[in-house]
C-alpha positions as CSV (number, residue, x, y, z in Angstrom):
1,X,-20.6,16.9,10.2
2,X,-21.6,16.4,13.8
3,X,-19.0,16.8,16.5
4,X,-19.2,13.2,17.5
5,X,-18.6,12.1,13.9
6,X,-15.6,14.4,13.7
7,X,-14.2,13.0,16.9
8,X,-14.6,9.4,15.6
9,X,-12.9,10.3,12.3
10,X,-10.0,11.8,14.2
11,X,-9.6,8.6,16.2
12,X,-9.6,6.6,12.9
13,X,-7.0,8.9,11.4
14,X,-4.8,8.7,14.5
15,X,-5.0,4.9,14.5
16,X,-4.1,4.9,10.8
17,X,-1.1,7.1,11.4
18,X,0.1,5.0,14.3
19,X,-0.2,1.8,12.3
20,X,1.8,3.1,9.3
21,X,4.4,4.9,11.4
22,X,5.1,1.9,13.6
23,X,5.2,-0.7,10.8
24,X,8.7,-1.9,10.4
25,X,9.1,-4.0,7.2
26,X,11.2,-7.1,7.6
27,X,10.8,-8.4,4.0
28,X,10.5,-7.1,0.5
29,X,6.8,-7.9,0.6
30,X,6.3,-5.9,3.7
31,X,8.3,-3.0,2.2
32,X,6.0,-3.1,-0.8
33,X,2.9,-3.1,1.4
34,X,4.1,-0.1,3.4
35,X,5.1,1.8,0.3
36,X,1.8,1.1,-1.3
37,X,-0.1,2.5,1.7
38,X,2.1,5.6,1.5
39,X,2.1,6.1,-2.3
40,X,-1.1,4.3,-3.5
41,X,0.6,3.7,-6.8
42,X,2.0,0.3,-8.0
43,X,4.4,1.9,-10.5
44,X,5.9,4.2,-7.9
45,X,6.2,1.4,-5.4
46,X,7.9,-0.8,-8.0
47,X,10.4,2.0,-8.8
48,X,11.2,2.6,-5.1
49,X,11.8,-1.1,-4.5
50,X,14.1,-1.4,-7.5
51,X,16.0,1.7,-6.3
52,X,16.4,0.0,-2.9
53,X,17.9,-3.0,-4.8
54,X,15.2,-5.6,-4.3
55,X,15.0,-8.4,-6.9
56,X,13.1,-11.5,-7.6
57,X,15.1,-14.3,-9.0
58,X,18.0,-11.9,-9.9
59,X,15.7,-9.6,-11.9
60,X,14.3,-6.2,-11.2
61,X,10.7,-6.1,-10.1
62,X,7.9,-5.2,-12.4
63,X,4.5,-3.8,-11.5
64,X,2.8,-7.3,-11.7
65,X,5.1,-8.4,-8.9
66,X,3.9,-5.7,-6.6
67,X,0.3,-6.3,-7.7
68,X,0.6,-10.0,-6.8
69,X,1.8,-9.0,-3.3
70,X,-1.1,-6.7,-2.8
71,X,-3.6,-9.3,-4.0
72,X,-2.5,-12.1,-1.7
73,X,-4.4,-12.9,1.5
74,X,-3.5,-10.3,4.1
75,X,-1.0,-11.4,6.8
76,X,-1.3,-8.3,9.1
77,X,-3.3,-5.2,9.6
78,X,-1.3,-3.0,7.2
79,X,-1.4,-5.7,4.5
80,X,-5.2,-5.8,5.0
81,X,-5.4,-2.0,4.6
82,X,-3.2,-2.1,1.4
83,X,-5.2,-5.0,0.0
84,X,-8.5,-2.9,0.4
85,X,-6.8,0.2,-1.0
86,X,-5.6,-1.8,-4.0
87,X,-9.0,-3.3,-4.7
88,X,-10.6,0.2,-4.4
89,X,-8.0,1.9,-6.7
90,X,-8.4,-0.8,-9.3
91,X,-12.1,-0.1,-9.6
92,X,-11.5,3.6,-9.9
93,X,-11.7,4.7,-13.6
94,X,-8.3,5.8,-15.0
95,X,-7.8,9.1,-16.6
96,X,-8.1,8.6,-20.3
97,X,-6.1,11.0,-22.5
98,X,-7.1,11.3,-26.1
C-alpha cells in the first residue's frame, strides 16, 4: 500500500469513528441503526433492542422488524452506512453447517 493510500484510509476510518461516536439516537429506529453499524448482526440488534424494552404495538421486536428499518430509504449518514452494510451482508454467503 502506498503511503498516500494509507493516509486516505486513515482519514476514512477517523471519519467513520466520529460519525458513529457522535450519533445520538432519538428513536428506536435510530437505536437499531447505530446498533447495526456496531454489531453488523440483525439477530444481535433485535436482542439488544428487546433488552432495552423497545416494542412495536406492545410486542417484542423480531428480526424482520430490524431488517425493515435497515431497508428503508436512509434518512441520515449513519442510516445510509447501515443500509449499505446490510445490503452487502445479505449478499455474503452464510456458513452452512452439515
